[in-house]
N, CA and C atoms as an extended XYZ file, in Angstrom:
501
Properties=species:S:1:pos:R:3:atomname:S:1:resname:S:1:resid:I:1 pbc="F F F"
N        18.334      -24.653      -20.558 N   UNK     1
C        18.382      -23.247      -21.090 CA  UNK     1
C        17.231      -22.359      -20.549 C   UNK     1
N        16.050      -22.994      -20.321 N   UNK     2
C        14.949      -22.190      -19.777 CA  UNK     2
C        15.258      -21.611      -18.397 C   UNK     2
N        16.006      -22.530      -17.569 N   UNK     3
C        16.219      -22.155      -16.199 CA  UNK     3
C        17.208      -20.934      -16.292 C   UNK     3
N        18.129      -20.875      -17.220 N   UNK     4
C        19.122      -19.865      -17.276 CA  UNK     4
C        18.350      -18.513      -17.545 C   UNK     4
N        17.424      -18.616      -18.571 N   UNK     5
C        16.614      -17.427      -18.962 CA  UNK     5
C        15.686      -16.977      -17.791 C   UNK     5
N        15.145      -17.854      -17.090 N   UNK     6
C        14.287      -17.408      -15.976 CA  UNK     6
C        15.236      -16.671      -14.904 C   UNK     6
N        16.421      -17.130      -14.682 N   UNK     7
C        17.269      -16.572      -13.732 CA  UNK     7
C        17.693      -15.232      -14.275 C   UNK     7
N        18.007      -14.949      -15.557 N   UNK     8
C        18.256      -13.714      -16.059 CA  UNK     8
C        17.202      -12.729      -15.894 C   UNK     8
N        15.902      -13.166      -16.218 N   UNK     9
C        14.718      -12.215      -16.044 CA  UNK     9
C        14.537      -11.805      -14.786 C   UNK     9
N        14.789      -12.756      -13.837 N   UNK    10
C        14.596      -12.541      -12.441 CA  UNK    10
C        15.678      -11.547      -11.913 C   UNK    10
N        16.869      -11.641      -12.552 N   UNK    11
C        18.019      -10.823      -12.007 CA  UNK    11
C        17.667       -9.305      -12.514 C   UNK    11
N        17.095       -9.166      -13.668 N   UNK    12
C        16.568       -7.965      -14.113 CA  UNK    12
C        15.657       -7.312      -13.060 C   UNK    12
N        14.607       -8.092      -12.595 N   UNK    13
C        13.842       -7.605      -11.727 CA  UNK    13
C        14.442       -7.242      -10.337 C   UNK    13
N        15.337       -8.122       -9.957 N   UNK    14
C        16.075       -7.686       -8.702 CA  UNK    14
C        16.940       -6.522       -8.745 C   UNK    14
N        17.435       -6.362      -10.022 N   UNK    15
C        18.264       -5.114      -10.184 CA  UNK    15
C        17.316       -3.939       -9.968 C   UNK    15
N        16.112       -4.044      -10.364 N   UNK    16
C        15.352       -2.869      -10.029 CA  UNK    16
C        14.995       -2.609       -8.721 C   UNK    16
N        15.135       -3.569       -7.819 N   UNK    17
C        14.841       -3.579       -6.329 CA  UNK    17
C        16.152       -3.147       -5.676 C   UNK    17
N        17.377       -3.106       -6.514 N   UNK    18
C        18.580       -2.653       -5.836 CA  UNK    18
C        19.408       -3.770       -5.378 C   UNK    18
N        19.033       -4.973       -5.667 N   UNK    19
C        19.744       -6.123       -5.159 CA  UNK    19
C        20.618       -6.758       -6.378 C   UNK    19
N        21.804       -6.970       -6.088 N   UNK    20
C        22.708       -7.491       -6.996 CA  UNK    20
C        22.444       -8.872       -7.385 C   UNK    20
N        22.409       -9.690       -6.492 N   UNK    21
C        22.069      -11.082       -6.692 CA  UNK    21
C        21.323      -11.602       -5.509 C   UNK    21
N        20.766      -12.891       -5.909 N   UNK    22
C        19.939      -13.501       -4.713 CA  UNK    22
C        20.303      -15.103       -4.984 C   UNK    22
N        20.932      -15.650       -3.955 N   UNK    23
C        21.379      -17.122       -4.111 CA  UNK    23
C        20.162      -17.982       -4.513 C   UNK    23
N        20.295      -18.834       -5.384 N   UNK    24
C        19.265      -20.005       -5.792 CA  UNK    24
C        18.189      -19.347       -6.487 C   UNK    24
N        18.539      -18.296       -7.262 N   UNK    25
C        17.461      -17.623       -8.003 CA  UNK    25
C        16.869      -18.316       -9.288 C   UNK    25
N        17.598      -19.326       -9.763 N   UNK    26
C        17.238      -19.954      -11.006 CA  UNK    26
C        15.897      -20.729      -10.926 C   UNK    26
N        15.437      -21.154       -9.788 N   UNK    27
C        14.194      -21.844       -9.463 CA  UNK    27
C        13.649      -21.265       -8.405 C   UNK    27
N        12.560      -20.600       -8.357 N   UNK    28
C        11.932      -20.022       -7.140 CA  UNK    28
C        11.433      -21.159       -6.223 C   UNK    28
N        11.605      -20.863       -4.946 N   UNK    29
C        11.221      -21.834       -3.953 CA  UNK    29
C         9.626      -21.462       -3.662 C   UNK    29
N         8.990      -22.419       -2.919 N   UNK    30
C         7.561      -22.061       -2.492 CA  UNK    30
C         7.710      -20.686       -1.772 C   UNK    30
N         6.651      -19.909       -1.791 N   UNK    31
C         6.593      -18.561       -1.206 CA  UNK    31
C         6.717      -18.679        0.371 C   UNK    31
N         7.278      -17.817        0.877 N   UNK    32
C         7.375      -17.717        2.320 CA  UNK    32
C         6.073      -17.520        2.827 C   UNK    32
N         5.735      -18.070        4.164 N   UNK    33
C         4.565      -17.662        4.841 CA  UNK    33
C         4.370      -16.316        5.238 C   UNK    33
N         3.361      -15.619        4.849 N   UNK    34
C         3.119      -14.208        5.204 CA  UNK    34
C         3.261      -13.982        6.618 C   UNK    34
N         3.871      -12.934        7.058 N   UNK    35
C         3.928      -12.626        8.404 CA  UNK    35
C         2.582      -12.228        8.905 C   UNK    35
N         2.196      -12.640       10.170 N   UNK    36
C         0.926      -12.234       10.608 CA  UNK    36
C         0.924      -10.726       11.028 C   UNK    36
N         0.065       -9.876       10.361 N   UNK    37
C         0.056       -8.459       10.594 CA  UNK    37
C        -0.332       -8.142       12.165 C   UNK    37
N         0.418       -7.169       12.586 N   UNK    38
C        -0.013       -6.798       13.940 CA  UNK    38
C        -1.265       -5.890       13.891 C   UNK    38
N        -1.977       -5.979       14.918 N   UNK    39
C        -3.291       -5.104       14.979 CA  UNK    39
C        -2.884       -3.747       15.037 C   UNK    39
N        -3.639       -2.860       14.423 N   UNK    40
C        -3.434       -1.413       14.478 CA  UNK    40
C        -4.743       -0.689       15.101 C   UNK    40
N        -4.445       -0.032       16.119 N   UNK    41
C        -5.622        0.632       16.723 CA  UNK    41
C        -6.211        1.665       15.821 C   UNK    41
N        -7.413        2.085       15.703 N   UNK    42
C        -7.986        3.060       14.917 CA  UNK    42
C        -7.339        4.450       15.409 C   UNK    42
N        -7.014        5.263       14.375 N   UNK    43
C        -6.330        6.580       14.602 CA  UNK    43
C        -7.496        7.680       14.580 C   UNK    43
N        -6.974        8.752       15.355 N   UNK    44
C        -8.112        9.779       15.523 CA  UNK    44
C        -8.264       10.562       14.284 C   UNK    44
N        -7.274       10.896       13.526 N   UNK    45
C        -7.591       11.729       12.301 CA  UNK    45
C        -6.566       11.373       11.228 C   UNK    45
N        -6.744       12.077        9.994 N   UNK    46
C        -5.880       11.705        8.828 CA  UNK    46
C        -4.372       12.187        9.106 C   UNK    46
N        -4.179       13.285        9.961 N   UNK    47
C        -2.868       13.667       10.146 CA  UNK    47
C        -2.167       12.748       11.101 C   UNK    47
N        -2.785       12.277       12.018 N   UNK    48
C        -2.144       11.299       12.838 CA  UNK    48
C        -1.896        9.931       12.089 C   UNK    48
N        -2.916        9.572       11.204 N   UNK    49
C        -2.648        8.391       10.344 CA  UNK    49
C        -1.422        8.543        9.446 C   UNK    49
N        -1.402        9.683        8.755 N   UNK    50
C        -0.137        9.993        7.941 CA  UNK    50
C         1.042        9.865        8.526 C   UNK    50
N         1.164       10.491        9.865 N   UNK    51
C         2.385       10.587       10.658 CA  UNK    51
C         2.765        9.022       11.054 C   UNK    51
N         1.812        8.445       11.485 N   UNK    52
C         2.003        6.823       11.851 CA  UNK    52
C         2.507        6.101       10.645 C   UNK    52
N         1.878        6.267        9.518 N   UNK    53
C         2.156        5.570        8.272 CA  UNK    53
C         3.707        5.917        7.881 C   UNK    53
N         3.876        7.298        7.881 N   UNK    54
C         5.316        7.732        7.617 CA  UNK    54
C         6.435        7.199        8.271 C   UNK    54
N         6.049        7.185        9.726 N   UNK    55
C         7.150        6.602       10.749 CA  UNK    55
C         7.287        5.012       10.384 C   UNK    55
N         6.239        4.290       10.191 N   UNK    56
C         6.334        2.812        9.931 CA  UNK    56
C         6.906        2.575        8.450 C   UNK    56
N         6.699        3.496        7.532 N   UNK    57
C         7.362        3.434        6.219 CA  UNK    57
C         8.847        3.535        6.463 C   UNK    57
N         9.274        4.643        7.085 N   UNK    58
C        10.722        4.836        7.278 CA  UNK    58
C        11.412        3.566        7.897 C   UNK    58
N        10.715        3.063        9.069 N   UNK    59
C        11.386        1.925        9.624 CA  UNK    59
C        11.318        0.653        8.744 C   UNK    59
N        10.319        0.497        8.006 N   UNK    60
C        10.382       -0.536        7.015 CA  UNK    60
C        11.375       -0.444        5.919 C   UNK    60
N        11.635        0.736        5.479 N   UNK    61
C        12.693        0.890        4.365 CA  UNK    61
C        13.984        0.718        5.092 C   UNK    61
N        14.193        1.152        6.313 N   UNK    62
C        15.436        0.928        7.000 CA  UNK    62
C        15.651       -0.600        7.215 C   UNK    62
N        14.592       -1.369        7.621 N   UNK    63
C        14.791       -2.822        7.836 CA  UNK    63
C        15.179       -3.405        6.473 C   UNK    63
N        14.506       -3.079        5.326 N   UNK    64
C        14.853       -3.604        3.980 CA  UNK    64
C        16.241       -3.219        3.597 C   UNK    64
N        16.552       -2.225        3.867 N   UNK    65
C        17.976       -1.652        3.517 CA  UNK    65
C        19.137       -2.556        4.163 C   UNK    65
N        18.802       -2.942        5.551 N   UNK    66
C        19.693       -3.955        6.270 CA  UNK    66
C        19.492       -5.396        5.877 C   UNK    66
N        18.512       -5.676        4.939 N   UNK    67
C        18.322       -7.010        4.715 CA  UNK    67
C        17.299       -7.779        5.572 C   UNK    67
N        16.731       -7.080        6.590 N   UNK    68
C        15.844       -7.678        7.527 CA  UNK    68
C        14.398       -7.602        6.991 C   UNK    68
N        14.069       -8.652        6.068 N   UNK    69
C        12.862       -8.529        5.355 CA  UNK    69
C        11.646       -8.856        6.154 C   UNK    69
N        11.650       -9.681        7.195 N   UNK    70
C        10.502       -9.973        7.983 CA  UNK    70
C        10.060       -8.735        8.666 C   UNK    70
N        11.033       -8.049        9.466 N   UNK    71
C        10.474       -6.846       10.167 CA  UNK    71
C        10.075       -5.782        9.118 C   UNK    71
N        10.757       -5.731        7.992 N   UNK    72
C        10.409       -4.702        7.026 CA  UNK    72
C         8.980       -4.897        6.601 C   UNK    72
N         8.579       -6.067        6.389 N   UNK    73
C         7.163       -6.462        5.898 CA  UNK    73
C         6.189       -6.157        7.032 C   UNK    73
N         6.616       -6.335        8.255 N   UNK    74
C         5.667       -6.092        9.440 CA  UNK    74
C         5.538       -4.646        9.459 C   UNK    74
N         6.686       -3.788        9.439 N   UNK    75
C         6.634       -2.334        9.489 CA  UNK    75
C         5.528       -1.774        8.333 C   UNK    75
N         5.749       -2.317        7.240 N   UNK    76
C         4.970       -1.805        6.058 CA  UNK    76
C         3.505       -2.224        6.189 C   UNK    76
N         3.227       -3.280        6.775 N   UNK    77
C         1.751       -3.839        7.050 CA  UNK    77
C         1.242       -2.873        8.087 C   UNK    77
N         2.100       -2.416        9.081 N   UNK    78
C         1.572       -1.405       10.041 CA  UNK    78
C         1.171       -0.165        9.479 C   UNK    78
N         2.158        0.316        8.481 N   UNK    79
C         1.939        1.518        7.658 CA  UNK    79
C         0.659        1.509        6.981 C   UNK    79
N         0.464        0.389        6.156 N   UNK    80
C        -0.820        0.243        5.350 CA  UNK    80
C        -2.074        0.252        6.354 C   UNK    80
N        -1.949       -0.501        7.639 N   UNK    81
C        -2.992       -0.344        8.504 CA  UNK    81
C        -3.329        0.970        9.110 C   UNK    81
N        -2.329        1.813        9.181 N   UNK    82
C        -2.512        3.217        9.588 CA  UNK    82
C        -3.051        4.019        8.476 C   UNK    82
N        -2.745        3.785        7.170 N   UNK    83
C        -3.103        4.644        6.106 CA  UNK    83
C        -3.374        3.848        4.898 C   UNK    83
N        -4.415        3.124        4.774 N   UNK    84
C        -4.647        2.140        3.741 CA  UNK    84
C        -4.832        2.709        2.402 C   UNK    84
N        -5.062        4.085        2.195 N   UNK    85
C        -5.263        4.583        0.947 CA  UNK    85
C        -4.029        5.025        0.248 C   UNK    85
N        -2.839        4.854        0.759 N   UNK    86
C        -1.529        5.258        0.193 CA  UNK    86
C        -0.981        4.181       -0.640 C   UNK    86
N        -1.139        4.342       -1.906 N   UNK    87
C        -0.595        3.243       -2.776 CA  UNK    87
C         0.943        2.919       -2.715 C   UNK    87
N         1.650        4.086       -2.402 N   UNK    88
C         3.023        3.736       -2.337 CA  UNK    88
C         3.433        2.792       -1.150 C   UNK    88
N         2.770        2.649       -0.174 N   UNK    89
C         2.911        1.750        1.010 CA  UNK    89
C         2.755        0.240        0.325 C   UNK    89
N         1.735        0.063       -0.539 N   UNK    90
C         1.596       -1.265       -1.174 CA  UNK    90
C         2.714       -1.650       -2.046 C   UNK    90
N         3.287       -0.581       -2.768 N   UNK    91
C         4.404       -0.798       -3.598 CA  UNK    91
C         5.522       -1.316       -2.807 C   UNK    91
N         5.811       -0.540       -1.701 N   UNK    92
C         6.993       -0.989       -0.915 CA  UNK    92
C         6.916       -2.297       -0.300 C   UNK    92
N         5.623       -2.635        0.234 N   UNK    93
C         5.559       -3.926        0.812 CA  UNK    93
C         5.507       -4.906       -0.216 C   UNK    93
N         5.034       -4.741       -1.306 N   UNK    94
C         5.214       -5.684       -2.520 CA  UNK    94
C         6.493       -6.059       -2.929 C   UNK    94
N         7.373       -5.146       -2.885 N   UNK    95
C         8.806       -5.317       -2.991 CA  UNK    95
C         9.467       -6.188       -2.082 C   UNK    95
N         8.997       -5.936       -0.806 N   UNK    96
C         9.793       -6.720        0.193 CA  UNK    96
C         9.180       -8.288        0.091 C   UNK    96
N         7.771       -8.280       -0.204 N   UNK    97
C         7.231       -9.681       -0.430 CA  UNK    97
C         7.867      -10.416       -1.573 C   UNK    97
N         8.134       -9.755       -2.521 N   UNK    98
C         8.867      -10.314       -3.853 CA  UNK    98
C        10.176      -10.872       -3.379 C   UNK    98
N        10.943      -10.080       -2.592 N   UNK    99
C        12.209      -10.431       -2.171 CA  UNK    99
C        12.140      -11.708       -1.178 C   UNK    99
N        11.039      -11.814       -0.450 N   UNK   100
C        10.776      -12.967        0.418 CA  UNK   100
C        10.187      -14.158       -0.277 C   UNK   100
N        10.038      -14.003       -1.556 N   UNK   101
C         9.435      -14.966       -2.395 CA  UNK   101
C         7.971      -15.291       -2.156 C   UNK   101
N         7.260      -14.359       -1.652 N   UNK   102
C         5.948      -14.520       -1.384 CA  UNK   102
C         5.266      -13.828       -2.501 C   UNK   102
N         5.272      -14.600       -3.705 N   UNK   103
C         4.940      -13.947       -4.966 CA  UNK   103
C         3.353      -13.650       -5.112 C   UNK   103
N         2.493      -14.346       -4.407 N   UNK   104
C         1.085      -14.112       -4.523 CA  UNK   104
C         0.734      -12.728       -3.799 C   UNK   104
N         1.385      -12.576       -2.601 N   UNK   105
C         1.188      -11.437       -1.864 CA  UNK   105
C         1.819      -10.187       -2.475 C   UNK   105
N         2.925      -10.366       -3.242 N   UNK   106
C         3.689       -9.266       -3.928 CA  UNK   106
C         2.703       -8.841       -5.088 C   UNK   106
N         2.097       -9.792       -5.833 N   UNK   107
C         1.203       -9.525       -6.974 CA  UNK   107
C         0.018       -8.799       -6.476 C   UNK   107
N        -0.506       -9.111       -5.340 N   UNK   108
C        -1.634       -8.370       -4.858 CA  UNK   108
C        -1.252       -6.864       -4.560 C   UNK   108
N        -0.149       -6.701       -3.819 N   UNK   109
C         0.263       -5.412       -3.448 CA  UNK   109
C         0.427       -4.706       -4.797 C   UNK   109
N         1.107       -5.197       -5.592 N   UNK   110
C         1.490       -4.537       -6.842 CA  UNK   110
C         0.320       -4.110       -7.755 C   UNK   110
N        -0.871       -4.944       -7.680 N   UNK   111
C        -2.044       -4.809       -8.328 CA  UNK   111
C        -2.709       -3.495       -7.620 C   UNK   111
N        -2.771       -3.411       -6.389 N   UNK   112
C        -3.383       -2.298       -5.670 CA  UNK   112
C        -2.623       -0.910       -6.148 C   UNK   112
N        -1.236       -0.994       -6.082 N   UNK   113
C        -0.645        0.207       -6.459 CA  UNK   113
C        -0.711        0.678       -7.979 C   UNK   113
N        -0.781       -0.464       -8.837 N   UNK   114
C        -0.916       -0.141      -10.254 CA  UNK   114
C        -2.206        0.386      -10.627 C   UNK   114
N        -3.212        0.076       -9.860 N   UNK   115
C        -4.552        0.597      -10.226 CA  UNK   115
C        -4.667        2.050       -9.986 C   UNK   115
N        -3.747        2.641       -9.152 N   UNK   116
C        -3.531        4.095       -8.975 CA  UNK   116
C        -2.429        4.717       -9.802 C   UNK   116
N        -1.452        3.883      -10.169 N   UNK   117
C        -0.264        4.300      -10.843 CA  UNK   117
C         0.127        3.389      -12.033 C   UNK   117
N        -0.861        3.407      -13.122 N   UNK   118
C        -0.520        2.337      -14.006 CA  UNK   118
C         0.694        2.445      -14.842 C   UNK   118
N         1.348        3.487      -14.940 N   UNK   119
C         2.454        3.656      -15.827 CA  UNK   119
C         3.769        3.487      -15.144 C   UNK   119
N         3.777        2.859      -14.056 N   UNK   120
C         5.143        2.484      -13.390 CA  UNK   120
C         5.755        1.354      -13.939 C   UNK   120
N         6.696        1.537      -14.746 N   UNK   121
C         7.267        0.366      -15.445 CA  UNK   121
C         7.988       -0.658      -14.597 C   UNK   121
N         8.654       -0.087      -13.625 N   UNK   122
C         9.323       -1.046      -12.547 CA  UNK   122
C         8.421       -1.945      -11.919 C   UNK   122
N         7.282       -1.521      -11.419 N   UNK   123
C         6.370       -2.233      -10.632 CA  UNK   123
C         5.660       -3.129      -11.527 C   UNK   123
N         5.320       -2.774      -12.743 N   UNK   124
C         4.741       -3.597      -13.875 CA  UNK   124
C         5.532       -4.860      -14.044 C   UNK   124
N         6.922       -4.576      -14.230 N   UNK   125
C         7.773       -5.658      -14.461 CA  UNK   125
C         7.894       -6.531      -13.117 C   UNK   125
N         7.863       -6.041      -12.064 N   UNK   126
C         7.902       -6.939      -10.768 CA  UNK   126
C         6.510       -7.802      -10.750 C   UNK   126
N         5.415       -7.035      -11.033 N   UNK   127
C         4.295       -7.863      -10.913 CA  UNK   127
C         4.160       -8.950      -12.029 C   UNK   127
N         4.716       -8.711      -13.186 N   UNK   128
C         4.885       -9.665      -14.176 CA  UNK   128
C         5.654      -10.997      -13.639 C   UNK   128
N         6.781      -10.630      -13.110 N   UNK   129
C         7.578      -11.740      -12.529 CA  UNK   129
C         6.987      -12.323      -11.378 C   UNK   129
N         6.286      -11.713      -10.641 N   UNK   130
C         5.621      -12.288       -9.357 CA  UNK   130
C         4.516      -13.184       -9.717 C   UNK   130
N         3.754      -12.728      -10.839 N   UNK   131
C         2.736      -13.647      -11.414 CA  UNK   131
C         3.403      -14.947      -12.026 C   UNK   131
N         4.394      -14.662      -12.625 N   UNK   132
C         5.191      -15.778      -13.261 CA  UNK   132
C         5.591      -16.830      -12.320 C   UNK   132
N         6.172      -16.435      -11.113 N   UNK   133
C         6.653      -17.360      -10.221 CA  UNK   133
C         5.618      -17.814       -9.059 C   UNK   133
N         4.379      -17.251       -9.221 N   UNK   134
C         3.428      -17.500       -8.246 CA  UNK   134
C         2.932      -18.993       -8.300 C   UNK   134
N         2.268      -19.460       -7.249 N   UNK   135
C         1.729      -20.690       -7.072 CA  UNK   135
C         0.261      -20.668       -6.922 C   UNK   135
N        -0.514      -21.041       -7.870 N   UNK   136
C        -0.217      -21.543       -9.261 CA  UNK   136
C         0.228      -20.454      -10.039 C   UNK   136
N         1.164      -20.816      -11.042 N   UNK   137
C         1.726      -19.942      -11.955 CA  UNK   137
C         0.435      -19.134      -12.820 C   UNK   137
N         0.529      -17.846      -12.973 N   UNK   138
C        -0.398      -17.038      -13.637 CA  UNK   138
C         0.272      -16.404      -14.839 C   UNK   138
N         0.410      -17.497      -15.965 N   UNK   139
C         1.094      -17.084      -17.160 CA  UNK   139
C         0.177      -16.022      -17.990 C   UNK   139
N        -0.991      -16.146      -18.022 N   UNK   140
C        -1.730      -15.075      -18.695 CA  UNK   140
C        -1.611      -13.642      -18.107 C   UNK   140
N        -1.599      -13.596      -16.828 N   UNK   141
C        -1.475      -12.262      -16.189 CA  UNK   141
C         0.015      -11.846      -16.318 C   UNK   141
N         0.962      -12.750      -16.304 N   UNK   142
C         2.345      -12.311      -16.428 CA  UNK   142
C         2.556      -11.682      -17.870 C   UNK   142
N         1.976      -12.387      -18.775 N   UNK   143
C         2.221      -12.028      -20.274 CA  UNK   143
C         1.373      -10.690      -20.512 C   UNK   143
N         0.294      -10.602      -19.896 N   UNK   144
C        -0.516       -9.305      -20.066 CA  UNK   144
C         0.304       -8.101      -19.466 C   UNK   144
N         0.815       -8.439      -18.273 N   UNK   145
C         1.677       -7.242      -17.740 CA  UNK   145
C         2.960       -7.095      -18.740 C   UNK   145
N         3.538       -8.020      -19.287 N   UNK   146
C         4.648       -7.851      -20.126 CA  UNK   146
C         4.248       -7.075      -21.371 C   UNK   146
N         3.081       -7.383      -21.896 N   UNK   147
C         2.642       -6.727      -23.102 CA  UNK   147
C         2.459       -5.162      -22.822 C   UNK   147
N         1.771       -4.944      -21.665 N   UNK   148
C         1.596       -3.481      -21.251 CA  UNK   148
C         2.942       -2.884      -20.969 C   UNK   148
N         3.937       -3.610      -20.425 N   UNK   149
C         5.301       -2.957      -20.283 CA  UNK   149
C         5.848       -2.623      -21.634 C   UNK   149
N         5.680       -3.474      -22.563 N   UNK   150
C         6.313       -3.211      -23.909 CA  UNK   150
C         5.582       -1.921      -24.555 C   UNK   150
N         4.353       -1.742      -24.325 N   UNK   151
C         3.562       -0.506      -24.721 CA  UNK   151
C         4.214        0.672      -24.088 C   UNK   151
N         4.454        0.449      -22.684 N   UNK   152
C         4.881        1.759      -21.992 CA  UNK   152
C         6.297        2.126      -22.343 C   UNK   152
N         7.148        0.997      -22.552 N   UNK   153
C         8.599        1.450      -22.739 CA  UNK   153
C         9.198        0.459      -23.669 C   UNK   153
N         9.347        0.751      -24.939 N   UNK   154
C         9.791       -0.152      -26.006 CA  UNK   154
C        11.131       -0.654      -25.784 C   UNK   154
N        11.932        0.131      -25.083 N   UNK   155
C        13.342       -0.344      -24.654 CA  UNK   155
C        13.315       -1.556      -23.787 C   UNK   155
N        12.187       -1.724      -23.135 N   UNK   156
C        12.090       -3.082      -22.225 CA  UNK   156
C        11.684       -4.226      -22.975 C   UNK   156
N        11.455       -4.074      -24.218 N   UNK   157
C        10.810       -5.296      -25.053 CA  UNK   157
C        11.821       -6.433      -25.143 C   UNK   157
N        13.173       -6.230      -24.927 N   UNK   158
C        14.064       -7.217      -25.036 CA  UNK   158
C        14.309       -8.032      -23.857 C   UNK   158
N        13.572       -7.904      -22.857 N   UNK   159
C        13.906       -8.565      -21.604 CA  UNK   159
C        14.202      -10.114      -21.801 C   UNK   159
N        15.197      -10.687      -21.368 N   UNK   160
C        15.539      -11.922      -21.673 CA  UNK   160
C        14.587      -12.916      -21.165 C   UNK   160
N        14.111      -13.774      -22.142 N   UNK   161
C        13.239      -14.790      -21.782 CA  UNK   161
C        11.683      -14.605      -21.737 C   UNK   161
N        11.293      -13.277      -21.531 N   UNK   162
C         9.903      -12.986      -21.504 CA  UNK   162
C         9.248      -13.126      -22.791 C   UNK   162
N         9.859      -12.797      -23.981 N   UNK   163
C         9.253      -12.769      -25.125 CA  UNK   163
C         9.015      -14.280      -25.554 C   UNK   163
N         9.966      -15.134      -25.308 N   UNK   164
C         9.638      -16.562      -25.479 CA  UNK   164
C         8.688      -17.209      -24.436 C   UNK   164
N         8.731      -16.875      -23.286 N   UNK   165
C         7.795      -17.265      -22.379 CA  UNK   165
C         6.373      -16.924      -22.606 C   UNK   165
N         6.082      -15.838      -23.206 N   UNK   166
C         4.775      -15.322      -23.576 CA  UNK   166
C         4.224      -15.765      -24.989 C   UNK   166
N         4.921      -16.546      -25.643 N   UNK   167
C         4.462      -17.041      -27.075 CA  UNK   167
C         3.387      -17.979      -26.828 C   UNK   167
């Protein structure tokens, strides 16, 4: 029964990412090895950095839309290298890492984003799930995120399995 609840909770998280289903979701596999980030040459000014980050973000989103998660993560890593202060880039890369089952990397990216945008319920739920599935499991962190999510949006307090998981 516990596996079924885990799968349902994960499906809620995936639906937030726009993914209908993910084969073999009932038990998360070991996280994928993170892609080696390509080196980014220092940029001349902020305008150039923003333009480069925007270009890589657009390409990363397009790769993700096509289901090419490796190249999507690479592009988003390049975007972060070009403009590391942009929290949105970490959110996008975190979502790709989550889909690649790199839960530790996803939780790190979501944490950076949530430090600047703490009321984003979608990313808070995804970080909770990433912490839950991480290796080693971070139950305290997952439950803290879930409690924060319940305070943000009471309608999300019924998420299947999380209330029992956090007892």
